[in-house]
N, C-alpha and C positions, 0 to 999 in steps of 0.2 A: 504494500500500500504506500503510495507516494504522499509525502507531507506537502500540504498546500501552503503556499506562502501568501500572507495577507498583503493587501495593498498598503503602501506606506502611510496613506492618509487614514486608513482604518486603524493602523497601529498607533498613530498619533492621537486619534480620537479615543482609543482605549486608555492611553496615558492620561489624556485630558479628563476622562471620566474618573479615573482613580484620584485625581487631584481635586475633584469636586464631588465629595461624598453626598452632599445634599441632593445632587442631581439623581443619583442612584435611588435615594429614598423617594424622591418625587415620582420617578418612573414607576416604581413599585406601588406607590400609593394610588396614583390616578390612572394607571394602566395604559398610558400613552406608549407608542412604539419608540424604540431606539432610533429608528430610521428618521423620525421627525426631528429628534434632537441632533442627529448627525447632519441632516440637511441644514438645520439652523446654524450649526457649528461651522459648516463649510461656507455658508453665506456670510456670517458675521465675523468669523475668526475667533480664536480663543481669547483675544485680548479685549473683546467687546465688553462694555459695562454690564450687559445682560447676564453674563455668567458670574458676576461678582456675588450674586445672591446664593450661589451654590458652593461657594468656597467654605472650607472648614471653619474659618474664623467667623464667618457670617452665621454658620449653624450654631456655634457656641454662643454668639451674641443673642441669637433667637432663643436658645435654651435658657440663657440667663434671664431674658425678659419674661419668658414663660414662668420661670421659678419665682421671679419677683411678683408677677401677677397672682400666682397661687398663694404666695405669702400674704399679699394684700387682701385677697379673698378670705383667707383663714382668719386674719386679724379682724376683718369686718364681721365675720360670723361669730367670733368670740365676743365682740362688743354687743352683738344682738342677743346672744344667749345670756350675757350678764344681766340684762334687763328683764329676763323672764321670771315670772313668779310661778313656780311649779305648782303651788297649791291652787292658784287661779286656773291654770291650764287643766289640772286634774278635775276641778269643779266643772269646767266647761265640757270636758270629755264625758263626765258623769251625766250632765244634762242632756247631751247629745244621745248617749246610750239610752236614757229614759225615754226620750222622744221617739227613738227608733222602736223601742219595745211597745210603746203606746200605738204607734202606727201599725205594727205587726198584729196587735190584738184587734184593732179595728178591722183590718183586712181579714183576719180569721173569722170575726163575727159576720162580716159581710158575705164571705164565702159560704158560711153555714146557712145564712138566710136565703141564699140563692139556690141551694140544692133542692131539687124537687122531691117532694115526699113520695117515696115508693109505696105502692099498695102492698099490704102484707099478703103473702101468699099462704093460703091455707091448703095444705095438700089433701085435706078431706073433702074440699069442695069440688074436686075433680069429678067425683062420681055422682054428684047431685044433679038433678034435672030441674 
């Protein structure tokens, strides 16, 4: 079996991809083809600002921003929970539970009143004229 040699531009594109790990993640995430990115790479060149977003440094910056947002979200949640009165929440849950029980009882009574009364079957009436 003969070893096929790749075109030099394909080899250069492979090297380019390895230097831009976020590009690999994006292709896997959104399912676009490598052909599309290869064509863009050929047209724009590897020094185009478009590719800057896929550099590893940019990925780390994005991850840091994401971590910072998560931290801010957690701190906001903590502030919200500090103001919760557990006894008040428990009382409201109990009221809701009582309301649901009352509604279930009313529905049960309504269903019983809607059932048609079945005539009693007397097996001894079968033979009477």
